[in-house]
C-alpha positions in Angstrom: 110.2 171.3 77.9 110.1 168.3 80.8 107.8 165.6 79.9 106.8 162.1 81.1 105.0 159.7 78.3 103.7 156.4 79.6 102.8 153.6 77.1 101.9 149.8 77.1 98.7 150.1 79.2 95.6 148.3 78.2 92.7 145.4 79.0 94.3 142.4 80.1 93.2 139.0 81.7 94.1 137.9 85.0 97.0 136.3 84.8 98.4 137.8 82.3 101.5 140.1 82.3 102.0 144.0 81.2 104.9 146.1 80.6 104.5 150.2 80.9 107.1 152.5 79.7 107.9 155.9 80.8 109.7 158.2 77.9 111.3 161.2 79.7 112.6 164.0 78.0 113.5 167.9 78.5 115.7 167.1 81.7 118.1 164.6 82.8 116.6 161.9 84.2 119.9 160.0 85.4 119.9 162.7 88.1 116.0 162.3 89.3 114.9 159.1 91.5 111.6 157.4 89.0 108.3 155.7 90.7 105.4 154.4 89.3 102.1 155.3 91.2 98.6 153.7 90.8 95.3 155.3 91.4 91.9 153.1 91.2 88.3 154.5 90.7 87.9 156.2 94.0 91.3 155.9 95.7 94.0 157.9 96.0 97.0 157.6 94.8 99.5 154.9 95.9 103.2 154.5 95.5 103.8 151.3 93.4 107.7 150.4 93.2 110.6 153.1 92.9 114.2 152.8 91.4 117.2 155.6 92.9 119.4 157.2 90.0 121.7 154.2 89.9 119.1 151.5 89.9 120.4 150.5 93.6 117.1 150.5 95.5 113.9 150.1 94.9 110.5 151.0 97.2 107.7 148.7 96.7 103.6 148.5 98.1 102.9 144.7 99.6 100.3 144.3 97.2 102.8 144.4 94.5 105.7 142.2 96.0 107.1 139.2 94.0 104.7 140.3 91.1 106.2 143.6 89.5 109.6 145.3 89.2 110.9 148.4 87.9 113.8 148.8 86.1 115.5 152.1 84.0 118.0 152.5 81.1 119.8 156.2 81.8 120.8 155.8 78.4 117.2 155.4 76.6 115.9 157.8 79.3 113.1 155.2 80.1 111.9 153.7 83.1 109.9 150.5 82.8 107.2 148.4 85.2 106.8 145.2 84.3 103.9 143.4 85.6 103.2 139.9 86.3 100.5 137.9 87.8 98.0 140.7 87.1 95.0 140.8 89.6 91.8 142.5 88.9 92.8 145.4 92.1 95.5 145.8 89.9 92.9 148.1 87.8 94.5 151.8 87.6 95.6 154.6 85.9 99.5 154.1 86.4 101.5 157.2 86.7 105.0 157.5 86.4 106.8 160.2 88.6 110.4 161.4 88.5 111.7 163.3 91.7 115.1 165.0 92.0 116.7 163.8 95.1 116.6 165.8 98.4 114.3 168.5 96.7 110.8 169.2 96.0 111.0 169.2 92.4 109.1 166.4 90.7 107.3 166.0 87.6 104.1 163.7 86.6 103.7 161.9 83.0 99.6 162.2 82.3 98.8 158.0 83.3 98.2 155.4 81.4 95.1 153.2 82.0 95.8 149.5 82.7 92.6 147.2 82.7 92.7 143.8 84.2 89.5 141.8 83.8 88.4 138.7 82.1 
């Protein structure tokens, strides 16, 4: 069955870094656009970064520009989110999403908590 399993979340001090991973199984990973979303308490889920099937394009929220990067390894069926210069406002549950381009077919992971606090 389809699985997206996020890992790498945790507690980090402001200014610190974390690297999230999302391991995919049960579908042809290389055929799917991958994205990271986040949802803070009391707020709607928002797109953080996305990457196409070939890794050739990304989209991002202005709030993470120049601090977060997304990458994928199609050989390992894994997408990564490198987060640097973390701020308390980055605190949220981070979710991995896989979407088949041109369709409504998409899958979600269970999320991983990121807390930025001193």
